[in-house]
C-alpha positions in Angstrom: -18.3 1.4 10.9 -15.5 0.9 13.4 -11.9 1.4 12.4 -10.9 -2.5 12.2 -13.4 -3.1 9.6 -12.6 0.0 7.5 -8.6 -1.1 7.3 -9.5 -4.6 6.8 -12.1 -3.7 3.6 -8.4 -1.9 2.7 -6.9 -4.7 3.2 -8.9 -6.7 0.9 -9.2 -4.6 -1.9 -5.6 -4.2 -1.9 -5.2 -8.3 -1.9 -7.8 -8.5 -5.1 -6.3 -6.1 -7.0 -3.2 -8.1 -7.0 -4.6 -11.3 -7.7 -6.3 -9.2 -10.4 -3.8 -7.2 -11.6 -0.5 -10.2 -11.9 -1.3 -11.7 -14.9 -2.3 -8.5 -17.8 1.2 -6.6 -16.1 3.7 -5.7 -18.8 1.2 -7.4 -21.2 -0.2 -5.9 -24.2 -3.7 -6.4 -23.1 -3.1 -4.5 -20.0 -1.4 -1.7 -21.6 -3.9 -1.1 -24.0 -4.0 3.0 -23.3 -7.9 3.9 -22.7 -7.9 7.7 -22.3 -6.8 9.8 -19.6 -8.2 9.9 -16.5 -9.3 12.5 -14.2 -5.3 12.8 -13.1 -4.8 13.8 -16.0 -1.9 10.6 -17.0 -2.8 8.4 -19.9 -4.9 5.4 -18.6 -4.0 1.8 -19.5 -6.3 -1.0 -19.2 -4.5 -2.3 -15.9 -5.1 0.8 -14.1 -9.0 0.9 -15.0 -9.2 -2.9 -13.8 -7.5 -2.3 -10.6 -9.9 1.1 -9.9 -13.1 -0.9 -10.6 -11.8 -3.7 -8.5 -10.5 -1.8 -5.8 -14.5 0.2 -5.3 -16.3 -3.3 -5.7 -14.7 -4.7 -2.4 -15.3 -1.1 -0.5 -18.5 -0.9 -1.8 -19.2 -4.7 -0.9 -17.6 -4.4 2.2 -20.0 -1.2 3.3 -17.6 1.4 2.9 -20.1 4.6 1.4 -17.4 7.5 1.3 -16.6 9.8 -1.5 -13.8 8.1 -3.5 -10.9 10.1 -4.7 -9.0 8.3 -7.4 -6.6 8.6 -10.6 -8.9 7.3 -12.9 -12.5 8.0 -11.8 -12.0 11.8 -9.8 -14.5 11.8 -7.6 -17.4 9.6 -7.2 -19.9 10.6 -3.6 -20.7 8.9 -0.8 -21.8 9.5 2.4 -19.4 9.0 4.9 -15.7 10.2 5.0 -13.2 10.2 1.8 -11.2 7.0 0.1 -7.9 8.4 -1.2 -7.0 5.9 -4.2 -4.2 5.3 -6.3 -5.2 1.9 -7.8 -1.9 1.1 -9.9 0.9 3.2 -8.5 4.0 3.6 -10.7 2.3 2.6 -14.3 5.4 2.6 -16.1 7.2 0.4 -14.3 4.2 -1.7 -14.3 3.8 -1.5 -18.2 7.3 -2.3 -18.3 7.3 -5.3 -16.5 9.7 -3.1 -14.0 9.4 -4.6 -10.7 8.3 -1.9 -8.4 4.5 -0.7 -8.6 1.7 -1.0 -5.7 -1.6 0.0 -5.1 -2.1 2.4 -2.8 -5.8 3.2 -0.6 -6.4 5.5 2.2 -9.5 6.6 4.4 -9.8 10.2 5.3 -12.5 11.5 8.4 -12.2 14.8 6.3 -11.0 16.3 3.4 -7.2 16.4 4.3 -4.6 14.6 4.6 -3.8 14.8 8.2 -7.6 13.4 8.8 -6.2 10.0 6.9 -7.3 7.6 9.9 -6.0 3.8 7.6 -3.9 3.5 5.1 -3.1 0.2 3.0 -0.8 -0.3 -0.1 0.3 -3.9 -1.2 3.8 -4.4 -3.5 1.6 -5.4 -6.6 5.1 -7.8 -7.2 6.0 -9.8 -4.4 2.6 -9.3 -2.3 3.8 -7.4 0.7 1.1 -5.4 2.4 1.9 -2.8 4.8 -0.8 -1.1 6.7 -1.1 1.1 9.5 -4.1 2.9 11.2 -3.6 6.2 13.4 -2.2 6.0 16.7 -1.5 2.4 16.6 1.8 2.3 14.4 2.7 0.5 10.5 3.4 -3.2 9.3 4.1 -5.3 7.0 2.9 -8.8 6.2 1.3 -8.3 10.4 5.0 -7.1 11.5 5.6 -3.8 12.8 7.6 -1.7 11.1 9.7 1.3 11.8 12.2 3.9 10.6 15.9 3.1 10.4 17.4 4.4 13.3 20.0 7.2 13.0 23.0 7.0 10.8 25.4 8.4 8.7 25.7 6.3 5.4 22.4 8.4 4.0 20.3 6.0 1.2 17.8 8.3 -0.5 15.1 7.9 -3.2 14.6 10.8 -5.7 12.0 11.7 -8.4 14.0 13.7 -11.2 11.7 13.1 -14.2 11.4 16.4 -15.8 12.6 18.4 -13.4 13.5 22.8 -14.8 16.4 23.9 -14.4 15.7 25.6 -10.8 14.7 22.6 -9.3 17.9 20.8 -10.5 20.1 23.4 -8.5 17.9 22.7 -5.1 18.5 18.8 -5.9 22.3 19.1 -6.6 23.9 20.0 -3.9 21.3 17.4 -1.8 22.4 14.4 -4.1 26.1 15.1 -4.0 25.6 15.0 0.0 23.8 11.9 -0.1 25.9 8.5 0.0 23.6 6.5 -2.8 20.7 7.7 -4.2 17.8 5.8 -6.3 15.3 6.3 -8.0 12.3 3.9 -8.1 9.3 5.5 -10.1 6.6 4.4 -7.4 6.3 6.8 -4.7 3.8 5.3 -2.5 5.8 2.2 -2.5 9.1 4.2 -1.8 7.1 5.9 1.2 6.5 2.1 2.2 10.5 1.5 2.2 11.2 3.9 4.4 8.8 3.4 6.7 10.1 0.1 6.8 13.9 1.3 7.1 14.9 0.3 3.9 15.9 3.9 3.2 16.9 6.7 5.1 14.7 9.8 3.0 12.3 10.0 -0.2 12.1 13.5 -1.6 10.3 15.0 -4.6 10.6 18.9 -5.5 8.6 19.0 -8.4 5.3 19.9 -7.2 3.7 17.4 -9.2 2.6 14.6 -6.8 -1.1 14.3 -5.8 -2.6 13.6 -2.7 -3.7 10.3 -4.4 -0.2 9.2 -5.2 1.1 10.4 -1.3 -2.3 10.2 0.8 -1.8 6.0 2.5 1.8 6.5 2.5 1.7 9.6 4.6 0.4 7.5 7.6 2.7 4.8 6.9 5.7 6.7 7.1 4.5 8.6 10.1 3.5 5.4 12.4 6.1 4.2 11.4 8.0 7.3 12.9 9.0 9.0 10.1 8.8 12.8 9.4 7.1 14.5 5.9 8.2 18.1 5.4 7.2 20.6 2.9 7.6 24.2 2.5 9.7 24.1 6.0 6.7 22.4 7.8 4.6 19.2 8.2 2.9 18.0 5.3 -0.8 19.3 5.3 -3.2 19.3 1.9 -6.3 19.0 0.4 -7.2 15.9 -0.8 -8.5 17.4 -4.3 -7.2 15.1 -7.9 -5.9 18.6 -9.0 -3.8 19.2 -6.1 -0.2 19.2 -6.8 2.5 19.3 -3.9 6.5 18.7 -3.0 7.7 16.7 -0.1 11.0 15.4 1.8 10.2 12.4 3.6 13.3 11.4 6.2 13.3 8.8 9.0 14.9 11.0 11.2 15.3 14.8 11.3 19.4 14.4 11.5 19.0 13.0 7.7 18.3 16.8 6.8 20.7 18.1 9.0 23.3 15.5 7.2 22.2 16.2 3.3 22.1 20.2 4.3 18.3 20.8 4.0 17.0 23.4 6.0 13.4 21.8 6.9 
């Protein structure tokens, strides 16, 4: 299958998830708890509707890859991998906080660096972000790029249930940032970085899964951004059990501004 066809399938799956979930987000029906998914979090009906919708579209479009998803775990296939977080930001969706998305990526191997195609849709306003390796990042058909260097830093950060060690690392970084935001959906937050709306996105909790970040990883890189972990460029396997931390920035000078030695 050609790269253009794979990307088209990911984009269609995102659009169909948007169509199928927009009326149940924040409702009692959509919020009904359905046990725990493979990733360990509570699954709500909206998660399962979104994941089934995405899988059905991808299979119908001829994507026979192994699927790795927050809810389904691993569904074996023949060619490549689809890394899926059908609803990223489920808590936001359940509370009608307008910041959550569907995140889909295709990889040729079992590594983040092997992601070749990605699509993420803002499930509130329908903005569709996508990228193919070496071809740039886009939102609704328009090329996007990270923000040029500046001295007024807007930073996204997740501080939910951080321990004292992480808090001590983040305190000086937060003190240096001009503006700190907590969005609650990492894939969409990283799209904001790729689009030039924020300058950095940081999560040092060691809780991020590859499913959370795989699609956004490519979109950020194709938008000109950088993603680091433990002092080097972020790399990881795609296993649902893997947990990681990251620092994503528009420009390396943002790291220096924040006093981070990456």
